[in-house]
N, C-alpha and C positions, 0 to 999 in steps of 0.2 A: 504494500500500500504506500502510495506516495506521501511523503511528509511524516511518515511514522518512523521515529528514531528510537534507539534503545532507551533513551531518556523518557520519551513519551510512553513507551511500553511499561517501563518501570513505574512511572507516575500513575498509570492507569491500573497497575497491579495485575497485568495480564499474565497468566501462567502458561508457560510453554508445555506442551505435551510431547515434545521431542525427547526421545530416549537417549540416555547417556550410557547405553549398554556397551560394555567392552567385549567385543566378539572373541577375543583371545582368552579372557579369564572367566567368562560367564559359566556358571555351573548350576544346573537345576537341582532341586531337592525332590527326591522321589519317595513316595510312601506306598506301602502295600498292605492289603488286608486279605484274609482268607476265610470269608464266611461261606458256609454250606458247600465246601468242596471246590470252590473256585478261587482264583487269585485275581484281585482287582488292584490295578496300579493307578495312582494319581500323582500328578505333578502340576504345579502352577507355571505358566509360561514366563511370567516376569520379564517381559520385554521382547521375547522372541515371537515369531509368527505361529510356530507349531512345535510339536515334540515328536521325536522318534523313540520308540520303546524297543529295547533289545532283551533277549533271553538266552540263557544257555543252561544246560544241566551242570550242576556244580563241578567246576574244574574240568569239564569235558568239552573239547573242541572250541571252535570260534563262536562268537556272538552271532545270533540270528535275529533278523529284524522281525519283531512281533507285530508292530503297528507303525506305519509311516505317516508323517505329516498330520498328526492328530492335533486338532485345535481344541478339543474338549476331552475331558476324562470323566469317568475312569475308563481304562483299557482292561479288558478281561482276557486272562490267559486260560484257555481250556484245551490246549494242545494235548494230544494223547500221550499217555505215559510210555516211556521206552519199553518197559516190561509191564504189560497189563496186570492190574491188581497189586502192583508193588509201588508204594509211595517213593518219591524221589525229591531230592533237594534241587531247587532251581535258583538261579541267580538272575537278577534284573538290574538294568540301568537304563537311563534315558539321556538323550542329548537334545539341545535346542536346535531349531531349524529356522533359518532366514533365507528367503529366496531359494528354497529347495536344497540348501546346503547346510550340513551340520556345522554348528559353530560352538566355540568354547570347549569346555572340558565335560566329560561324561559325569553324571551324578555318581554319588557313592553307590557301591553295589549293595543290593538288598538280597538276603538269602531267605527263601521260604520253602517249607515242606509242602509238597503238592501230592495229594492222594488220588487225583482224578475224579 
């Protein structure tokens, strides 16, 4: 807008909604719950456009993408057990997404026992 200076904005107490997100250091906080035999994952976006959720069986193999570009949570993990009828430990983490690219650092790893 013509004639609008930083001083005018300050005097009018206009609040900017521009994010000060640091794409290199951003790290989401992930939570997990296991009601009724399912695992639900939730994370708040806190400045990113979406979240990618990853899962692996505890200590086994690479991370697999459980849900991509999710703008809302919770995300439900109901993937089949590796051995039917045998509970297993699973690990989860999520990463922030901006313009279809993962940014920042992955969340802390959460371990949950999943019984199918």
